[in-house]
All heavy atoms as TSV, in Angstrom:
chain	resi	resn	atom	element	x	y	z
A	1	MET	N	N	114.887	-31.922	-258.085
A	1	MET	CA	C	114.391	-31.918	-256.726
A	1	MET	C	C	115.476	-32.164	-255.732
A	1	MET	O	O	116.240	-33.112	-255.894
A	1	MET	CB	C	113.338	-32.983	-256.670
A	1	MET	CG	C	112.406	-32.918	-255.458
A	1	MET	SD	S	111.242	-31.589	-255.594
A	1	MET	CE	C	110.615	-31.597	-253.958
A	2	PRO	N	N	115.618	-31.354	-254.712
A	2	PRO	CA	C	116.708	-31.509	-253.811
A	2	PRO	C	C	116.432	-32.691	-252.914
A	2	PRO	O	O	115.310	-33.117	-252.684
A	2	PRO	CB	C	116.780	-30.219	-252.935
A	2	PRO	CG	C	115.377	-29.659	-253.095
A	2	PRO	CD	C	114.877	-30.131	-254.452
A	3	LYS	N	N	117.592	-33.253	-252.367
A	3	LYS	CA	C	117.413	-34.389	-251.437
A	3	LYS	C	C	116.932	-33.907	-250.153
A	3	LYS	O	O	117.166	-32.724	-249.778
A	3	LYS	CB	C	118.810	-35.024	-251.197
A	3	LYS	CG	C	119.279	-35.724	-252.448
A	3	LYS	CD	C	120.446	-36.596	-252.147
A	3	LYS	CE	C	121.778	-35.743	-252.021
A	3	LYS	NZ	N	123.017	-36.622	-251.849
A	4	LEU	N	N	116.226	-34.765	-249.375
A	4	LEU	CA	C	115.640	-34.471	-248.062
A	4	LEU	C	C	116.689	-34.818	-246.970
A	4	LEU	O	O	117.390	-35.792	-247.175
A	4	LEU	CB	C	114.367	-35.102	-247.837
A	4	LEU	CG	C	113.211	-34.803	-248.775
A	4	LEU	CD1	C	112.054	-35.797	-248.580
A	4	LEU	CD2	C	112.810	-33.335	-248.571
A	5	LYS	N	N	116.784	-34.000	-245.906
A	5	LYS	CA	C	117.700	-34.349	-244.879
A	5	LYS	C	C	116.937	-35.209	-243.835
A	5	LYS	O	O	115.855	-34.922	-243.400
A	5	LYS	CB	C	118.178	-33.096	-244.218
A	5	LYS	CG	C	119.257	-32.372	-245.088
A	5	LYS	CD	C	120.059	-31.433	-244.250
A	5	LYS	CE	C	121.211	-30.922	-245.056
A	5	LYS	NZ	N	122.185	-30.096	-244.248
A	6	THR	N	N	117.652	-36.232	-243.350
A	6	THR	CA	C	117.180	-37.030	-242.254
A	6	THR	C	C	117.432	-36.270	-240.908
A	6	THR	O	O	118.503	-35.718	-240.722
A	6	THR	CB	C	117.973	-38.357	-242.184
A	6	THR	OG1	O	117.668	-39.083	-243.334
A	6	THR	CG2	C	117.565	-39.240	-240.972
A	7	HIS	N	N	116.460	-36.286	-240.031
A	7	HIS	CA	C	116.616	-35.674	-238.673
A	7	HIS	C	C	117.434	-36.699	-237.879
A	7	HIS	O	O	117.065	-37.830	-237.525
A	7	HIS	CB	C	115.193	-35.478	-238.083
A	7	HIS	CG	C	115.243	-34.696	-236.826
A	7	HIS	ND1	N	115.747	-35.205	-235.606
A	7	HIS	CD2	C	114.773	-33.522	-236.526
A	7	HIS	CE1	C	115.643	-34.313	-234.674
A	7	HIS	NE2	N	115.020	-33.248	-235.192
A	8	LYS	N	N	118.715	-36.305	-237.613
A	8	LYS	CA	C	119.669	-37.159	-236.983
A	8	LYS	C	C	119.185	-37.594	-235.518
A	8	LYS	O	O	119.546	-38.600	-235.171
A	8	LYS	CB	C	121.068	-36.535	-236.920
A	8	LYS	CG	C	121.605	-36.222	-238.334
A	8	LYS	CD	C	121.412	-37.448	-239.164
A	8	LYS	CE	C	122.683	-38.088	-239.630
A	8	LYS	NZ	N	122.552	-39.212	-240.506
A	9	GLY	N	N	118.563	-36.746	-234.824
A	9	GLY	CA	C	118.058	-37.083	-233.478
A	9	GLY	C	C	117.044	-38.191	-233.600
A	9	GLY	O	O	117.006	-39.093	-232.756
A	10	ALA	N	N	116.205	-38.089	-234.610
A	10	ALA	CA	C	115.150	-39.123	-234.772
A	10	ALA	C	C	115.796	-40.427	-235.274
A	10	ALA	O	O	115.367	-41.558	-234.849
A	10	ALA	CB	C	114.144	-38.557	-235.787
A	11	ALA	N	N	116.831	-40.344	-236.149
A	11	ALA	CA	C	117.479	-41.541	-236.628
A	11	ALA	C	C	118.107	-42.349	-235.551
A	11	ALA	O	O	118.219	-43.544	-235.608
A	11	ALA	CB	C	118.461	-41.085	-237.671
A	12	LYS	N	N	118.553	-41.606	-234.520
A	12	LYS	CA	C	119.106	-42.342	-233.309
A	12	LYS	C	C	118.077	-43.038	-232.414
A	12	LYS	O	O	118.519	-43.963	-231.645
A	12	LYS	CB	C	120.042	-41.411	-232.524
A	12	LYS	CG	C	121.191	-40.907	-233.258
A	12	LYS	CD	C	121.815	-39.762	-232.481
A	12	LYS	CE	C	122.923	-39.071	-233.349
A	12	LYS	NZ	N	123.457	-37.867	-232.738
A	13	ARG	N	N	116.898	-42.559	-232.545
A	13	ARG	CA	C	115.891	-42.997	-231.546
A	13	ARG	C	C	114.859	-43.998	-232.108
A	13	ARG	O	O	114.180	-44.668	-231.324
A	13	ARG	CB	C	115.107	-41.813	-230.971
A	13	ARG	CG	C	115.987	-41.000	-230.021
A	13	ARG	CD	C	115.222	-39.652	-229.725
A	13	ARG	NE	N	115.954	-38.858	-228.679
A	13	ARG	CZ	C	117.058	-38.195	-228.876
A	13	ARG	NH1	N	117.556	-38.075	-230.052
A	13	ARG	NH2	N	117.584	-37.556	-227.846
A	14	PHE	N	N	114.630	-43.968	-233.429
A	14	PHE	CA	C	113.586	-44.835	-233.982
A	14	PHE	C	C	114.184	-45.884	-235.050
A	14	PHE	O	O	115.177	-45.515	-235.706
A	14	PHE	CB	C	112.564	-43.909	-234.738
A	14	PHE	CG	C	111.894	-42.951	-233.796
A	14	PHE	CD1	C	112.255	-41.603	-233.893
A	14	PHE	CD2	C	110.961	-43.375	-232.872
A	14	PHE	CE1	C	111.651	-40.726	-233.053
A	14	PHE	CE2	C	110.399	-42.462	-232.024
A	14	PHE	CZ	C	110.711	-41.113	-232.094
A	15	ARG	N	N	113.517	-46.997	-235.158
A	15	ARG	CA	C	113.913	-47.942	-236.182
A	15	ARG	C	C	112.631	-48.397	-236.838
A	15	ARG	O	O	111.542	-48.562	-236.275
A	15	ARG	CB	C	114.508	-49.184	-235.531
A	15	ARG	CG	C	115.958	-48.926	-234.937
A	15	ARG	CD	C	116.713	-50.203	-234.711
A	15	ARG	NE	N	115.997	-51.114	-233.834
A	15	ARG	CZ	C	115.851	-50.999	-232.570
A	15	ARG	NH1	N	116.393	-49.926	-231.924
A	15	ARG	NH2	N	115.205	-51.847	-231.841
A	16	LEU	N	N	112.805	-48.743	-238.156
A	16	LEU	CA	C	111.635	-49.228	-238.891
A	16	LEU	C	C	111.572	-50.759	-238.855
A	16	LEU	O	O	112.656	-51.419	-238.985
A	16	LEU	CB	C	111.721	-48.751	-240.362
A	16	LEU	CG	C	111.453	-47.263	-240.651
A	16	LEU	CD1	C	111.764	-46.973	-242.048
A	16	LEU	CD2	C	109.947	-46.971	-240.333
A	17	THR	N	N	110.353	-51.301	-238.715
A	17	THR	CA	C	110.259	-52.771	-238.840
A	17	THR	C	C	110.132	-53.153	-240.310
A	17	THR	O	O	110.063	-52.311	-241.233
A	17	THR	CB	C	108.941	-53.224	-238.119
A	17	THR	OG1	O	107.820	-52.688	-238.788
A	17	THR	CG2	C	109.039	-52.848	-236.652
A	18	ALA	N	N	110.138	-54.441	-240.620
A	18	ALA	CA	C	110.065	-54.917	-242.005
A	18	ALA	C	C	108.670	-54.557	-242.638
A	18	ALA	O	O	108.597	-54.362	-243.895
A	18	ALA	CB	C	110.258	-56.362	-242.085
A	19	THR	N	N	107.647	-54.351	-241.789
A	19	THR	CA	C	106.385	-53.958	-242.386
A	19	THR	C	C	106.092	-52.554	-242.417
A	19	THR	O	O	104.996	-52.043	-242.750
A	19	THR	CB	C	105.237	-54.698	-241.467
A	19	THR	OG1	O	105.405	-54.258	-240.098
A	19	THR	CG2	C	105.273	-56.103	-241.603
A	20	GLY	N	N	107.059	-51.689	-242.024
A	20	GLY	CA	C	107.004	-50.222	-242.064
A	20	GLY	C	C	106.518	-49.526	-240.844
A	20	GLY	O	O	106.381	-48.317	-240.869
A	21	LYS	N	N	106.315	-50.334	-239.747
A	21	LYS	CA	C	105.999	-49.660	-238.484
A	21	LYS	C	C	107.211	-49.080	-237.850
A	21	LYS	O	O	108.297	-49.482	-238.170
A	21	LYS	CB	C	105.309	-50.705	-237.473
A	21	LYS	CG	C	104.024	-51.154	-238.001
A	21	LYS	CD	C	103.536	-52.281	-237.073
A	21	LYS	CE	C	102.256	-52.946	-237.683
A	21	LYS	NZ	N	101.979	-54.237	-237.055
A	22	ILE	N	N	107.081	-48.194	-236.901
A	22	ILE	CA	C	108.265	-47.529	-236.270
A	22	ILE	C	C	108.322	-47.969	-234.825
A	22	ILE	O	O	107.360	-47.804	-234.084
A	22	ILE	CB	C	108.116	-46.021	-236.394
A	22	ILE	CG1	C	107.911	-45.620	-237.914
A	22	ILE	CG2	C	109.359	-45.242	-235.786
A	22	ILE	CD1	C	107.612	-44.176	-238.102
A	23	LYS	N	N	109.538	-48.488	-234.454
A	23	LYS	CA	C	109.751	-48.927	-233.087
A	23	LYS	C	C	110.525	-47.826	-232.355
A	23	LYS	O	O	111.265	-47.126	-232.913
A	23	LYS	CB	C	110.636	-50.228	-233.069
A	23	LYS	CG	C	109.942	-51.370	-233.590
A	23	LYS	CD	C	110.624	-52.671	-233.177
A	23	LYS	CE	C	112.114	-52.732	-233.430
A	23	LYS	NZ	N	112.663	-54.043	-233.044
A	24	ARG	N	N	110.208	-47.822	-231.049
A	24	ARG	CA	C	110.930	-46.832	-230.166
A	24	ARG	C	C	111.352	-47.567	-228.863
A	24	ARG	O	O	110.764	-48.586	-228.553
A	24	ARG	CB	C	110.088	-45.714	-229.848
A	24	ARG	CG	C	108.832	-46.049	-229.103
A	24	ARG	CD	C	108.103	-44.925	-228.502
A	24	ARG	NE	N	106.839	-45.381	-227.832
A	24	ARG	CZ	C	106.751	-45.766	-226.582
A	24	ARG	NH1	N	107.866	-45.935	-225.858
A	24	ARG	NH2	N	105.574	-46.192	-226.007
A	25	GLY	N	N	112.408	-46.986	-228.154
A	25	GLY	CA	C	112.681	-47.516	-226.888
A	25	GLY	C	C	111.924	-46.849	-225.717
A	25	GLY	O	O	111.127	-45.887	-225.969
A	26	HIS	N	N	112.088	-47.286	-224.522
A	26	HIS	CA	C	111.441	-46.675	-223.414
A	26	HIS	C	C	112.409	-45.692	-222.704
A	26	HIS	O	O	113.615	-45.918	-222.729
A	26	HIS	CB	C	111.017	-47.674	-222.381
A	26	HIS	CG	C	109.813	-48.496	-222.770
A	26	HIS	ND1	N	109.863	-49.720	-223.349
A	26	HIS	CD2	C	108.456	-48.183	-222.694
A	26	HIS	CE1	C	108.642	-50.131	-223.605
A	26	HIS	NE2	N	107.803	-49.157	-223.261
A	27	SER	N	N	111.863	-44.734	-222.053
A	27	SER	CA	C	112.661	-43.789	-221.203
A	27	SER	C	C	112.813	-44.457	-219.887
A	27	SER	O	O	112.209	-45.482	-219.492
A	27	SER	CB	C	111.955	-42.441	-221.121
A	27	SER	OG	O	110.704	-42.636	-220.534
A	28	HIS	N	N	113.616	-43.830	-219.022
A	28	HIS	CA	C	113.922	-44.232	-217.646
A	28	HIS	C	C	114.603	-45.604	-217.520
A	28	HIS	O	O	114.456	-46.256	-216.477
A	28	HIS	CB	C	112.552	-44.348	-216.776
A	28	HIS	CG	C	111.786	-43.108	-216.870
A	28	HIS	ND1	N	112.214	-41.889	-216.219
A	28	HIS	CD2	C	110.567	-42.774	-217.543
A	28	HIS	CE1	C	111.239	-40.901	-216.495
A	28	HIS	NE2	N	110.290	-41.458	-217.264
A	29	ALA	N	N	115.392	-45.985	-218.501
A	29	ALA	CA	C	116.110	-47.235	-218.482
A	29	ALA	C	C	117.534	-47.144	-218.493
A	29	ALA	O	O	118.249	-48.155	-218.681
A	29	ALA	CB	C	115.555	-48.118	-219.688
A	30	ARG	N	N	118.120	-45.930	-218.273
A	30	ARG	CA	C	119.569	-45.743	-218.428
A	30	ARG	C	C	120.337	-45.565	-217.123
A	30	ARG	O	O	121.430	-45.994	-217.011
A	30	ARG	CB	C	119.811	-44.558	-219.309
A	30	ARG	CG	C	119.425	-44.779	-220.818
A	30	ARG	CD	C	120.368	-45.703	-221.486
A	30	ARG	NE	N	119.860	-46.018	-222.787
A	30	ARG	CZ	C	119.102	-47.148	-223.085
A	30	ARG	NH1	N	118.702	-47.848	-222.102
A	30	ARG	NH2	N	118.671	-47.325	-224.327
A	31	HIS	N	N	119.733	-44.960	-216.087
A	31	HIS	CA	C	120.512	-44.730	-214.905
A	31	HIS	C	C	119.525	-44.709	-213.682
A	31	HIS	O	O	118.300	-44.762	-213.907
A	31	HIS	CB	C	121.353	-43.496	-214.864
A	31	HIS	CG	C	120.534	-42.240	-215.066
A	31	HIS	ND1	N	120.368	-41.286	-214.060
A	31	HIS	CD2	C	119.927	-41.725	-216.229
A	31	HIS	CE1	C	119.610	-40.312	-214.555
A	31	HIS	NE2	N	119.314	-40.562	-215.730
A	32	ILE	N	N	120.014	-44.747	-212.453
A	32	ILE	CA	C	119.172	-44.848	-211.270
A	32	ILE	C	C	118.375	-46.160	-211.403
A	32	ILE	O	O	117.150	-46.144	-211.141
A	32	ILE	CB	C	118.324	-43.601	-211.039
A	32	ILE	CG1	C	119.032	-42.310	-211.233
A	32	ILE	CG2	C	117.686	-43.635	-209.604
A	32	ILE	CD1	C	118.239	-41.017	-211.177
A	33	LEU	N	N	119.084	-47.224	-211.657
A	33	LEU	CA	C	118.357	-48.459	-211.830
A	33	LEU	C	C	118.180	-49.279	-210.521
A	33	LEU	O	O	117.415	-50.218	-210.507
A	33	LEU	CB	C	119.078	-49.298	-212.876
A	33	LEU	CG	C	119.113	-48.696	-214.274
A	33	LEU	CD1	C	120.108	-49.471	-215.156
A	33	LEU	CD2	C	117.793	-48.535	-214.890
A	34	THR	N	N	119.039	-48.865	-209.524
A	34	THR	CA	C	118.904	-49.731	-208.271
A	34	THR	C	C	117.604	-49.729	-207.615
A	34	THR	O	O	117.221	-50.742	-207.026
A	34	THR	CB	C	120.026	-49.181	-207.313
A	34	THR	OG1	O	119.891	-47.788	-207.074
A	34	THR	CG2	C	121.402	-49.516	-207.827
A	35	LYS	N	N	116.853	-48.664	-207.674
A	35	LYS	CA	C	115.548	-48.485	-206.947
A	35	LYS	C	C	114.458	-49.164	-207.818
A	35	LYS	O	O	113.305	-49.369	-207.325
A	35	LYS	CB	C	115.161	-47.085	-206.614
A	35	LYS	CG	C	115.058	-46.178	-207.819
A	35	LYS	CD	C	114.546	-44.803	-207.428
A	35	LYS	CE	C	115.689	-43.930	-206.813
A	35	LYS	NZ	N	115.215	-42.564	-206.675
A	36	LYS	N	N	114.670	-49.491	-209.068
A	36	LYS	CA	C	113.748	-50.110	-209.956
A	36	LYS	C	C	113.663	-51.601	-209.826
A	36	LYS	O	O	114.764	-52.213	-209.721
A	36	LYS	CB	C	113.911	-49.699	-211.369
A	36	LYS	CG	C	113.718	-48.169	-211.570
A	36	LYS	CD	C	114.188	-47.649	-212.919
A	36	LYS	CE	C	114.132	-46.157	-212.899
A	36	LYS	NZ	N	114.968	-45.518	-213.885
A	37	THR	N	N	112.501	-52.179	-209.845
A	37	THR	CA	C	112.391	-53.641	-209.742
A	37	THR	C	C	112.855	-54.343	-210.953
A	37	THR	O	O	112.934	-53.733	-212.094
A	37	THR	CB	C	110.950	-54.045	-209.482
A	37	THR	OG1	O	110.173	-53.724	-210.586
A	37	THR	CG2	C	110.387	-53.438	-208.241
A	38	ASN	N	N	113.312	-55.637	-210.849
A	38	ASN	CA	C	113.777	-56.326	-211.994
A	38	ASN	C	C	112.723	-56.458	-213.108
A	38	ASN	O	O	113.022	-56.363	-214.263
A	38	ASN	CB	C	114.191	-57.732	-211.563
A	38	ASN	CG	C	115.511	-57.742	-210.774
A	38	ASN	OD1	O	116.313	-56.885	-211.061
A	38	ASN	ND2	N	115.625	-58.708	-209.913
A	39	LYS	N	N	111.454	-56.649	-212.662
A	39	LYS	CA	C	110.306	-56.646	-213.662
A	39	LYS	C	C	110.254	-55.375	-214.446
A	39	LYS	O	O	110.104	-55.394	-215.687
A	39	LYS	CB	C	109.060	-56.991	-212.858
A	39	LYS	CG	C	107.847	-57.054	-213.827
A	39	LYS	CD	C	106.569	-57.341	-213.122
A	39	LYS	CE	C	105.362	-57.374	-214.068
A	39	LYS	NZ	N	104.139	-57.633	-213.281
A	40	ARG	N	N	110.355	-54.311	-213.677
A	40	ARG	CA	C	110.242	-52.982	-214.369
A	40	ARG	C	C	111.338	-52.746	-215.367
A	40	ARG	O	O	111.096	-52.256	-216.445
A	40	ARG	CB	C	110.151	-51.851	-213.317
A	40	ARG	CG	C	109.999	-50.448	-213.869
A	40	ARG	CD	C	109.800	-49.473	-212.722
A	40	ARG	NE	N	109.948	-48.126	-213.152
A	40	ARG	CZ	C	110.156	-47.102	-212.255
A	40	ARG	NH1	N	110.211	-47.310	-210.978
A	40	ARG	NH2	N	110.286	-45.872	-212.751
A	41	LYS	N	N	112.500	-53.078	-214.974
A	41	LYS	CA	C	113.724	-52.909	-215.866
A	41	LYS	C	C	113.591	-53.824	-217.038
A	41	LYS	O	O	113.995	-53.434	-218.169
A	41	LYS	CB	C	115.008	-53.169	-215.064
A	41	LYS	CG	C	115.353	-52.135	-214.066
A	41	LYS	CD	C	116.731	-52.358	-213.425
A	41	LYS	CE	C	116.617	-53.339	-212.333
A	41	LYS	NZ	N	117.782	-53.423	-211.464
A	42	ARG	N	N	113.105	-54.995	-216.835
A	42	ARG	CA	C	112.947	-55.970	-217.950
A	42	ARG	C	C	111.966	-55.420	-218.964
A	42	ARG	O	O	112.122	-55.508	-220.170
A	42	ARG	CB	C	112.550	-57.326	-217.371
A	42	ARG	CG	C	112.578	-58.460	-218.406
A	42	ARG	CD	C	112.409	-59.760	-217.615
A	42	ARG	NE	N	111.214	-59.855	-216.909
A	42	ARG	CZ	C	111.175	-60.012	-215.519
A	42	ARG	NH1	N	112.192	-59.965	-214.822
A	42	ARG	NH2	N	109.933	-60.101	-214.929
A	43	LEU	N	N	110.817	-54.967	-218.485
A	43	LEU	CA	C	109.792	-54.387	-219.369
A	43	LEU	C	C	110.219	-53.165	-220.071
A	43	LEU	O	O	109.791	-52.880	-221.256
A	43	LEU	CB	C	108.490	-54.095	-218.597
A	43	LEU	CG	C	107.829	-55.438	-218.130
A	43	LEU	CD1	C	106.640	-55.033	-217.208
A	43	LEU	CD2	C	107.331	-56.294	-219.257
A	44	LEU	N	N	111.113	-52.340	-219.465
A	44	LEU	CA	C	111.621	-51.137	-220.101
A	44	LEU	C	C	112.515	-51.453	-221.285
A	44	LEU	O	O	112.750	-50.632	-222.101
A	44	LEU	CB	C	112.350	-50.254	-219.095
A	44	LEU	CG	C	111.424	-49.475	-218.067
A	44	LEU	CD1	C	112.335	-48.768	-217.047
A	44	LEU	CD2	C	110.558	-48.512	-218.841
A	45	ASP	N	N	113.096	-52.655	-221.280
A	45	ASP	CA	C	114.084	-53.099	-222.258
A	45	ASP	C	C	113.401	-53.462	-223.562
A	45	ASP	O	O	114.059	-53.548	-224.638
A	45	ASP	CB	C	114.906	-54.200	-221.698
A	45	ASP	CG	C	116.152	-54.425	-222.495
A	45	ASP	OD1	O	116.720	-53.419	-222.966
A	45	ASP	OD2	O	116.592	-55.616	-222.804
A	46	ILE	N	N	112.128	-53.759	-223.490
A	46	ILE	CA	C	111.362	-54.237	-224.704
A	46	ILE	C	C	110.928	-52.994	-225.548
A	46	ILE	O	O	110.404	-52.099	-224.993
A	46	ILE	CB	C	110.099	-54.946	-224.272
A	46	ILE	CG1	C	110.473	-56.174	-223.435
A	46	ILE	CG2	C	109.300	-55.402	-225.473
A	46	ILE	CD1	C	109.331	-56.893	-222.794
A	47	ASP	N	N	111.223	-53.025	-226.825
A	47	ASP	CA	C	110.847	-51.891	-227.707
A	47	ASP	C	C	109.373	-51.811	-227.788
A	47	ASP	O	O	108.695	-52.877	-227.853
A	47	ASP	CB	C	111.518	-52.020	-229.079
A	47	ASP	CG	C	112.940	-51.742	-229.055
A	47	ASP	OD1	O	113.450	-51.134	-228.046
A	47	ASP	OD2	O	113.626	-52.059	-230.085
A	48	ALA	N	N	108.767	-50.609	-228.006
A	48	ALA	CA	C	107.430	-50.365	-228.261
A	48	ALA	C	C	107.220	-49.769	-229.607
A	48	ALA	O	O	108.145	-49.269	-230.242
A	48	ALA	CB	C	106.838	-49.507	-227.086
A	49	LEU	N	N	105.953	-49.742	-230.047
A	49	LEU	CA	C	105.658	-49.052	-231.327
A	49	LEU	C	C	105.274	-47.599	-231.079
A	49	LEU	O	O	104.703	-47.265	-230.039
A	49	LEU	CB	C	104.460	-49.805	-232.102
A	49	LEU	CG	C	104.834	-51.142	-232.546
A	49	LEU	CD1	C	103.639	-51.801	-233.159
A	49	LEU	CD2	C	105.972	-51.186	-233.559
A	50	VAL	N	N	105.615	-46.729	-232.031
A	50	VAL	CA	C	105.220	-45.341	-231.909
A	50	VAL	C	C	103.714	-45.204	-232.053
A	50	VAL	O	O	103.072	-45.960	-232.810
A	50	VAL	CB	C	105.981	-44.572	-233.110
A	50	VAL	CG1	C	105.401	-43.162	-233.160
A	50	VAL	CG2	C	107.455	-44.473	-232.795
A	51	ALA	N	N	103.129	-44.357	-231.282
A	51	ALA	CA	C	101.668	-44.165	-231.307
A	51	ALA	C	C	101.242	-43.738	-232.657
A	51	ALA	O	O	101.976	-43.062	-233.377
A	51	ALA	CB	C	101.259	-43.108	-230.256
A	52	THR	N	N	100.075	-44.085	-233.133
A	52	THR	CA	C	99.542	-43.733	-234.364
A	52	THR	C	C	99.422	-42.204	-234.568
A	52	THR	O	O	99.584	-41.709	-235.720
A	52	THR	CB	C	98.168	-44.404	-234.636
A	52	THR	OG1	O	97.364	-44.068	-233.542
A	52	THR	CG2	C	98.281	-45.876	-234.781
A	53	ALA	N	N	99.197	-41.510	-233.507
A	53	ALA	CA	C	99.159	-40.081	-233.562
A	53	ALA	C	C	100.428	-39.400	-233.900
A	53	ALA	O	O	100.505	-38.307	-234.495
A	53	ALA	CB	C	98.610	-39.526	-232.204
A	54	ASP	N	N	101.568	-40.049	-233.554
A	54	ASP	CA	C	102.903	-39.561	-233.810
A	54	ASP	C	C	103.548	-40.191	-235.066
A	54	ASP	O	O	104.640	-39.689	-235.387
A	54	ASP	CB	C	103.786	-39.781	-232.638
A	54	ASP	CG	C	103.279	-39.129	-231.337
A	54	ASP	OD1	O	102.772	-37.971	-231.474
A	54	ASP	OD2	O	103.384	-39.765	-230.304
A	55	GLN	N	N	102.938	-41.125	-235.610
A	55	GLN	CA	C	103.608	-41.982	-236.769
A	55	GLN	C	C	103.919	-41.023	-237.915
A	55	GLN	O	O	105.029	-41.055	-238.426
A	55	GLN	CB	C	102.592	-43.004	-237.204
A	55	GLN	CG	C	103.219	-43.928	-238.284
A	55	GLN	CD	C	103.362	-45.287	-237.753
A	55	GLN	OE1	O	102.942	-45.596	-236.672
A	55	GLN	NE2	N	104.011	-46.143	-238.549
A	56	LYS	N	N	103.019	-40.091	-238.397
A	56	LYS	CA	C	103.305	-39.239	-239.540
A	56	LYS	C	C	104.443	-38.272	-239.304
A	56	LYS	O	O	105.239	-38.028	-240.158
A	56	LYS	CB	C	102.039	-38.463	-239.836
A	56	LYS	CG	C	100.962	-39.231	-240.544
A	56	LYS	CD	C	101.041	-38.989	-242.065
A	56	LYS	CE	C	99.818	-39.435	-242.850
A	56	LYS	NZ	N	99.528	-40.829	-242.735
A	57	ARG	N	N	104.501	-37.792	-238.032
A	57	ARG	CA	C	105.571	-36.856	-237.652
A	57	ARG	C	C	106.935	-37.485	-237.755
A	57	ARG	O	O	107.897	-36.906	-238.210
A	57	ARG	CB	C	105.294	-36.265	-236.282
A	57	ARG	CG	C	105.956	-34.918	-236.038
A	57	ARG	CD	C	105.462	-34.263	-234.803
A	57	ARG	NE	N	104.500	-34.951	-234.087
A	57	ARG	CZ	C	104.029	-34.569	-232.832
A	57	ARG	NH1	N	104.444	-33.450	-232.388
A	57	ARG	NH2	N	103.110	-35.212	-232.174
A	58	VAL	N	N	107.013	-38.700	-237.171
A	58	VAL	CA	C	108.272	-39.447	-237.187
A	58	VAL	C	C	108.674	-39.830	-238.648
A	58	VAL	O	O	109.855	-39.755	-239.035
A	58	VAL	CB	C	108.201	-40.690	-236.308
A	58	VAL	CG1	C	109.484	-41.496	-236.406
A	58	VAL	CG2	C	107.915	-40.250	-234.905
A	59	GLU	N	N	107.706	-40.253	-239.444
A	59	GLU	CA	C	107.992	-40.624	-240.852
A	59	GLU	C	C	108.525	-39.412	-241.671
A	59	GLU	O	O	109.404	-39.643	-242.480
A	59	GLU	CB	C	106.728	-41.110	-241.528
A	59	GLU	CG	C	106.341	-42.529	-241.093
A	59	GLU	CD	C	104.963	-42.915	-241.565
A	59	GLU	OE1	O	104.261	-42.116	-242.268
A	59	GLU	OE2	O	104.563	-44.085	-241.340
A	60	ALA	N	N	108.036	-38.296	-241.321
A	60	ALA	CA	C	108.575	-37.032	-241.984
A	60	ALA	C	C	110.075	-36.735	-241.625
A	60	ALA	O	O	110.782	-36.218	-242.419
A	60	ALA	CB	C	107.710	-35.843	-241.552
A	61	MET	N	N	110.432	-37.170	-240.384
A	61	MET	CA	C	111.795	-36.883	-239.979
A	61	MET	C	C	112.749	-37.950	-240.538
A	61	MET	O	O	113.922	-37.748	-240.570
A	61	MET	CB	C	111.858	-36.889	-238.448
A	61	MET	CG	C	111.222	-35.670	-237.836
A	61	MET	SD	S	111.594	-35.477	-236.095
A	61	MET	CE	C	110.399	-36.667	-235.312
A	62	LEU	N	N	112.217	-39.050	-240.937
A	62	LEU	CA	C	113.031	-40.167	-241.537
A	62	LEU	C	C	112.562	-40.501	-242.955
A	62	LEU	O	O	111.956	-41.488	-243.304
A	62	LEU	CB	C	112.887	-41.493	-240.643
A	62	LEU	CG	C	113.243	-41.364	-239.217
A	62	LEU	CD1	C	112.797	-42.604	-238.525
A	62	LEU	CD2	C	114.678	-41.068	-239.050
A	63	PRO	N	N	112.936	-39.560	-243.941
A	63	PRO	CA	C	112.299	-39.706	-245.282
A	63	PRO	C	C	112.831	-40.898	-245.977
A	63	PRO	O	O	112.196	-41.426	-246.914
A	63	PRO	CB	C	112.807	-38.401	-245.955
A	63	PRO	CG	C	113.933	-37.983	-245.187
A	63	PRO	CD	C	113.757	-38.391	-243.787
A	64	TYR	N	N	113.980	-41.441	-245.642
A	64	TYR	CA	C	114.518	-42.611	-246.402
A	64	TYR	C	C	114.542	-43.892	-245.505
A	64	TYR	O	O	115.225	-44.822	-245.770
A	64	TYR	CB	C	115.945	-42.299	-246.883
A	64	TYR	CG	C	115.929	-41.075	-247.762
A	64	TYR	CD1	C	116.483	-39.860	-247.241
A	64	TYR	CD2	C	115.330	-41.156	-249.002
A	64	TYR	CE1	C	116.462	-38.729	-248.087
A	64	TYR	CE2	C	115.332	-40.000	-249.847
A	64	TYR	CZ	C	115.916	-38.791	-249.359
A	64	TYR	OH	O	115.893	-37.682	-250.085
A	65	GLY	N	N	113.791	-43.876	-244.396
A	65	GLY	CA	C	113.851	-45.004	-243.557
A	65	GLY	C	C	115.141	-45.050	-242.744
A	65	GLY	O	O	115.873	-44.133	-242.677
A	66	ARG	N	N	115.408	-46.148	-242.212
A	66	ARG	CA	C	116.712	-46.419	-241.554
A	66	ARG	C	C	117.211	-47.714	-241.740
A	66	ARG	O	O	116.577	-48.743	-241.362
A	66	ARG	CB	C	116.491	-46.099	-240.028
A	66	ARG	CG	C	117.773	-46.310	-239.263
A	66	ARG	CD	C	117.645	-45.515	-237.986
A	66	ARG	NE	N	118.972	-45.631	-237.272
A	66	ARG	CZ	C	119.143	-46.166	-236.117
A	66	ARG	NH1	N	118.144	-46.738	-235.464
A	66	ARG	NH2	N	120.317	-46.232	-235.548
A	67	GLY	N	N	118.355	-47.870	-242.448
A	67	GLY	CA	C	118.864	-49.191	-242.841
A	67	GLY	C	C	119.732	-49.910	-241.970
A	67	GLY	O	O	120.220	-49.682	-240.958
């Protein structure tokens, strides 16, 4: 059986938790920050979980997890 390839774009964007859930970052947190409030920037910095609708798709792109 051949080895599966990890989707490198997905590997840079998602991380697995210890329980197997997939974490993701928020968009809009990299530039043009001066017009955004401190509260908004602070909340954008917190990682979120991938939606259940997208979970299977992301898992397929990361066949070996991310260590």
